[in-house]
C-alpha positions in Angstrom: -3.2 -23.1 -19.2 -5.0 -20.4 -20.4 -3.0 -18.2 -22.4 -4.2 -14.3 -23.5 -3.1 -13.6 -26.9 -3.7 -10.5 -28.2 -5.2 -11.6 -31.5 -6.5 -14.8 -33.0 -3.7 -17.0 -34.6 -4.9 -19.1 -37.4 -2.7 -20.1 -40.1 -3.9 -16.7 -42.5 -2.7 -14.4 -40.1 0.9 -15.0 -39.6 3.3 -15.1 -42.6 5.6 -18.0 -42.8 6.9 -17.8 -46.0 9.6 -15.1 -45.8 12.0 -17.8 -44.0 11.1 -21.3 -45.4 8.1 -21.7 -42.9 9.8 -20.0 -40.1 9.4 -17.0 -38.3 11.3 -15.5 -35.4 10.2 -15.2 -31.8 11.3 -13.1 -29.4 11.0 -14.3 -25.7 10.4 -11.2 -23.4 10.5 -12.0 -19.1 6.9 -10.6 -18.3 7.9 -9.3 -14.9 11.4 -7.4 -15.6 10.7 -7.0 -19.6 14.2 -8.2 -20.1 14.8 -9.7 -23.8 15.5 -13.2 -23.1 16.7 -15.0 -26.4 15.4 -15.2 -29.6 13.9 -18.5 -31.4 12.2 -19.6 -34.4 8.9 -21.2 -34.6 7.3 -23.3 -37.5 3.3 -23.2 -37.4 3.6 -26.5 -35.4 5.8 -25.3 -32.9 3.2 -22.4 -32.4 0.4 -24.4 -32.1 2.0 -26.6 -29.2 3.2 -23.4 -27.6 -0.7 -22.4 -27.5 -2.0 -25.8 -26.5 0.8 -26.5 -23.8 1.4 -22.8 -22.6 5.3 -23.8 -22.7 7.1 -22.1 -25.5 8.5 -24.5 -28.0 10.8 -23.8 -30.9 11.4 -25.4 -34.1 15.3 -26.8 -34.0 17.1 -25.8 -37.2 20.1 -27.7 -35.6 17.7 -30.8 -34.3 15.6 -30.4 -37.6 12.4 -31.1 -34.9 10.6 -29.4 -32.5 12.1 -28.4 -29.1 10.5 -27.4 -25.8 12.3 -24.9 -24.1 13.0 -27.0 -21.0 12.6 -30.4 -21.7 16.3 -31.3 -20.4 17.0 -28.9 -18.0 13.3 -28.2 -16.7 14.2 -24.4 -17.5 10.9 -24.3 -19.3 8.9 -20.7 -20.5 5.8 -20.5 -19.5 3.5 -18.1 -21.6 1.6 -15.1 -20.5 0.8 -13.1 -24.1 1.4 -13.5 -27.9 1.6 -10.7 -30.2 2.7 -10.3 -33.5 4.3 -7.3 -35.4 2.8 -5.3 -37.8 3.7 -6.9 -40.9 2.5 -10.6 -39.3 6.2 -12.2 -39.1 7.5 -11.9 -36.3 6.5 -13.2 -32.6 6.5 -11.2 -29.1 6.2 -13.7 -26.2 5.9 -12.6 -23.1 6.6 -15.5 -20.5 7.7 -16.1 -16.6 10.9 -18.1 -17.0 11.8 -21.2 -14.5 15.7 -20.9 -14.0 18.4 -19.3 -16.5 17.4 -19.7 -20.3 20.5 -19.7 -21.8 22.8 -23.0 -22.3 25.6 -21.2 -20.6 23.5 -20.7 -17.4 23.3 -16.7 -17.9 20.1 -15.8 -17.1 19.9 -14.4 -20.9 21.0 -15.4 -24.3 23.6 -12.0 -23.7 24.6 -12.9 -20.7 22.5 -10.4 -18.7 21.3 -10.8 -14.9 17.8 -10.9 -15.3 16.1 -8.8 -12.5 13.9 -6.4 -11.5 15.7 -2.9 -11.7 15.4 -0.8 -8.7 12.4 1.7 -10.3 10.5 -1.2 -11.7 10.3 -3.3 -8.1 8.0 -0.1 -6.7 5.6 -1.4 -9.7 6.2 -4.7 -8.4 5.7 -3.6 -4.4 2.4 -2.0 -5.6 1.0 -5.7 -7.5 2.4 -7.3 -4.5 0.2 -4.8 -2.1 -2.7 -4.8 -4.6 -2.6 -8.9 -4.2 -2.7 -8.7 -0.7 -5.9 -6.4 -0.6 -7.5 -9.1 -2.7 -6.6 -11.7 -0.8 -6.3 -10.3 2.8 -4.2 -13.4 4.1 -4.5 -13.7 7.8 -1.2 -13.1 9.5 0.0 -10.3 6.8 0.9 -6.6 8.0 -0.3 -5.1 5.3 -3.6 -6.9 5.8 -3.7 -5.8 9.5 -3.7 -2.0 7.7 -6.2 -2.2 5.3 -8.1 -4.2 8.2 -8.1 -1.0 10.2 -8.7 1.2 7.9 -8.1 5.0 6.8 -7.2 6.1 10.4 -4.7 3.7 10.9 -3.1 3.6 7.7 -2.8 7.5 7.8 -1.3 7.6 11.0 1.4 4.9 10.0 2.1 7.5 7.0 2.6 10.6 9.3 5.0 8.4 11.6 7.2 7.9 9.3 7.2 11.0 7.5 8.4 12.3 11.0 10.9 9.9 11.2 12.3 10.4 7.8 12.6 14.1 8.9 14.5 13.4 11.9 16.7 10.9 10.0 17.3 13.7 7.4 18.0 16.7 10.4 20.1 14.4 11.9 22.5 13.6 8.8 21.6 10.0 9.8 22.1 9.0 6.2 20.9 4.9 6.9 18.2 6.0 8.7 16.4 8.6 6.6 16.8 5.9 3.7 15.6 3.2 5.9 12.4 5.6 7.2 11.7 6.9 3.7 11.2 3.6 2.7 9.2 2.9 5.3 6.8 6.1 4.3 7.3 4.9 0.9 6.0 1.7 1.7 2.9 2.9 3.5 2.1 5.5 1.3 1.4 3.0 -1.5 -0.7 1.2 1.1 -2.7 4.1 1.2 -2.9 4.6 -2.3 -4.5 1.3 -2.4 -7.0 1.8 0.5 -7.9 4.4 -1.9 -8.6 3.2 -4.8 -5.3 4.5 -6.4 -2.0 3.2 -7.3 1.6 4.4 -7.3 1.1 5.5 -11.0 -1.3 7.8 -10.3 1.3 9.8 -8.9 3.5 9.4 -11.6 0.8 10.6 -13.7 0.3 13.9 -11.9 3.9 14.8 -11.2 4.4 14.2 -15.0 1.3 16.7 -15.7 3.0 19.4 -13.8 6.6 18.5 -15.2 7.7 21.6 -17.6 
């Protein structure tokens, strides 16, 4: 597995001396940004983490290297590794397999590890971007991209009208349903035109006073 590290990790780079050869490693979910757990690494644990793409700690209780998930199968697949300004703490972004805590909780702080509602919009944008790149057969989104600007803009217009009808009829359930359809098709249109939902957010931010 290829790991995208933000800097080259050499023995002279990180300061393992402050805690008797160990440095703390903060584990963060790459998709949800939730902090999942905190562990400790020595140089050997970090080297194994980089080599295997699975987070390996130094267990202070077992006094040995410990790959998270070696017994449960709930591995932490590394996405990126970064050190802090003092080069004595690591931030490791991962894609976790299953719950992280030994108690069965998603995190060691007993939190639910899931995208919040606004973060899901970015996830949806990423999904639609992927559809645009791969164009899988049988996908509704693929069919929109294939048909092009005219069809996509027509769908945006239709869903806008349906949203308005729901609002005017005080039909909140239909209003939200059609509003969601409108947002989805708008993101498809943005992607088709080479933009993302973040571009609209930046425009709104620029206008905000």
